[in-house]
C-alpha positions, -999 to 999 in steps of 0.1 A, spaced: 260 -265 821 237 -270 791 244 -249 760 214 -241 738 220 -230 702 200 -205 682 202 -214 645 174 -190 636 195 -161 647 223 -171 624 200 -176 594 185 -142 601 218 -123 599 247 -145 587 269 -137 557 260 -114 528 230 -128 511 235 -155 485 226 -148 449 245 -138 418 283 -141 417 301 -115 438 327 -93 423 360 -96 442 380 -66 453 406 -74 426 386 -75 393 414 -96 378 409 -124 405 411 -158 389 383 -183 386 392 -203 417 395 -172 438 361 -161 427 346 -195 435 359 -194 470 345 -159 475 312 -169 461 312 -198 486 317 -175 516 288 -153 503 266 -184 499 268 -195 535 239 -174 547 216 -194 525 224 -227 541 203 -242 569 233 -261 581 271 -261 576 272 -223 576 301 -215 599 335 -226 586 359 -240 613 395 -229 613 428 -234 631 460 -214 630 491 -237 628 523 -218 636 547 -191 626 575 -193 600 599 -222 603 579 -238 630 549 -244 607 536 -279 600 503 -297 600 506 -314 633 479 -294 652 455 -302 624 463 -338 626 458 -337 664 424 -322 659 415 -349 635 427 -376 658 407 -361 687 375 -352 668 373 -371 636 371 -338 617 396 -316 598 391 -278 601 379 -262 569 404 -234 571 441 -235 581 462 -205 590 499 -197 586 521 -167 593 553 -156 575 570 -141 605 606 -153 612 609 -141 647 644 -155 652 658 -135 624 636 -105 626 622 -109 592 600 -131 570 601 -166 558 576 -185 537 592 -219 529 576 -239 558 543 -220 558 539 -225 521 548 -262 523 521 -267 549 495 -245 531 500 -262 498 497 -297 514 464 -287 531 450 -271 500 457 -302 480 439 -322 507 408 -300 501 413 -273 528 412 -235 526 441 -214 535 446 -180 553 480 -162 555 490 -134 578 524 -118 586 537 -103 618 556 -77 598 590 -64 607 593 -26 610 608 -10 578 617 21 598 640 0 619 673 -6 601 681 -35 624 650 -55 613 625 -69 637 608 -42 657 573 -58 658 564 -38 688 583 -6 681 566 26 692 565 60 675 564 47 639 546 69 614 530 46 589 528 74 564 566 73 561 564 39 544 552 57 513 576 86 513 598 81 481 636 83 482 638 73 519 654 42 535 621 34 552 604 33 518 631 12 502 630 -13 531 592 -14 529 593 -22 492 618 -50 499 594 -63 525 565 -62 501 586 -81 475 594 -108 501 557 -112 509 548 -112 472 573 -139 465 557 -162 491 522 -154 478 534 -160 442 546 -195 451 511 -202 464 496 -188 432 518 -211 412 506 -241 432 470 -230 426 462 -220 462 436 -193 469 448 -173 499 427 -154 524 454 -127 528 451 -109 562 477 -81 564 481 -55 593 459 -75 617 447 -58 648 455 -24 633 432 -6 657 453 -16 687 486 -1 698 507 -32 703 522 -36 668 542 -9 650 514 -4 624 487 -1 650 467 28 663 478 50 634 460 79 618 433 60 598 437 79 565 474 72 565 468 35 573 443 32 545 467 47 520 493 21 529 467 -7 527 455 5 493 491 8 481 498 -28 491 466 -39 474 475 -21 441 511 -33 442 502 -70 448 472 -70 424 486 -50 395 524 -50 397 528 -85 411 498 -100 393 486 -118 425 451 -128 413 448 -155 440 442 -133 470 410 -125 490 417 -95 511 407 -99 548 402 -69 571 408 -81 607 409 -55 635 409 -64 672 376 -62 690 373 -29 709 373 6 696 375 20 661 369 -14 645 356 0 612 378 32 612 407 15 593 385 -2 566 401 6 533 368 5 513 347 -21 495 370 -21 465 400 -31 486 385 -58 509 367 -91 504 361 -104 539 360 -88 574 363 -100 609 375 -95 645 403 -109 666 390 -118 701 406 -135 731 380 -141 758 359 -169 774 328 -147 771 312 -145 736 288 -116 742 287 -79 734 300 -69 769 333 -87 763 336 -85 725 331 -49 714 329 -33 680 310 -61 662 281 -39 650 305 -16 631 323 -44 613 291 -65 607 276 -35 590 302 -36 563 289 -54 531 313 -84 534 312 -119 549 322 -117 586 342 -141 607 364 -143 638 397 -139 622 414 -150 654 398 -165 684 413 -177 717 397 -185 750 407 -169 783 428 -140 771 458 -130 750 484 -148 773 486 -179 795 454 -197 787 448 -227 810 436 -249 781 403 -260 798 378 -240 778 345 -256 768 343 -248 731 305 -253 731 303 -219 748 320 -203 717 294 -216 692 265 -208 715 278 -173 719 282 -169 681 247 -180 674 231 -159 701 251 -127 697 272 -126 665 248 -139 639 267 -128 608 296 -151 616 304 -175 588 340 -185 597 364 -186 626 401 -194 632 412 -206 666 447 -196 676 473 -223 683 489 -236 715 466 -238 745 440 -217 727 436 -244 700 409 -269 692 434 -296 701 440 -284 736 405 -276 750 373 -293 759 342 -304 738 358 -296 705 343 -328 691 309 -314 699 318 -281 683 330 -296 651 302 -321 649 275 -295 654 252 -291 623 260 -254 621 297 -260 615 313 -269 582 347 -287 583 371 -296 555 351 -327 545 320 -305 541 334 -281 516 321 -284 480 340 -309 459 368 -292 439 366 -259 458 401 -263 471 430 -284 457 426 -316 439 406 -335 464 376 -352 449 347 -364 471 337 -400 468 
């Protein structure tokens, strides 16, 4: 099957229009963080290299750069964006040693970094509890409770990892509470106002108390219903996106795009995987993904493929995807935007 691309549609409605420097959600964001945000906003003005490629690596102690190396061996390209997650599933908590080691290495090589965390449930005294039901997220902010105390400990763990990245000079696309509109994680499908208060509390604690001036805050609901209902406001978010697991890149199979795309922030697919959320066969033609983005989701300026059999290393025609003029890879990023890599 031949896949025809539609660059004019992307140019008509890509990221937020380029122009003057954009004010980040955290007004104390450092210069490097501001430069990365400005770059995302500039992508709409580019006739080519306007959709950043990305690849999630792994969780916790299993994190390394191997999948990125495999993609390079297969395609000759390095993804522009690499993702890690602080979840330590074996211990029901968080760990950042291996994720940060990989993130710092990729940043120094000139790549961008996004961090997420499959959070353990602070209402559960045993730890873990990723998929616990019946949690009231408003309880996280109730003072003088064990849940609040454990939540603040969890925030301090997250902040310690992000502070290590700050010390290494890494700008982080920080994506907390992903897929919050779905009901599969303990923080999901909550009352929106309560969720927003928890997001804003984390934002203030990290930005002001912890001094994390290296974060760009990413709002990433799952495609479907209420995709904009949990948005914490322009002053608390820098980038927006959708998570989607499907072969079909069209409005019938990916819902809720219009609501998120209407928000005044650069838009991307914060997670993408072909087939579905489990047991992918690993035979997807990734040209279909780009064709669907350009035809139906014109504001897209970045994506991150999930790992395993969803990844760019395990499916078909990823060389054609990453070699397409619309796609920007690590080697296409502006010199000095990330790390110490200098272009020849």
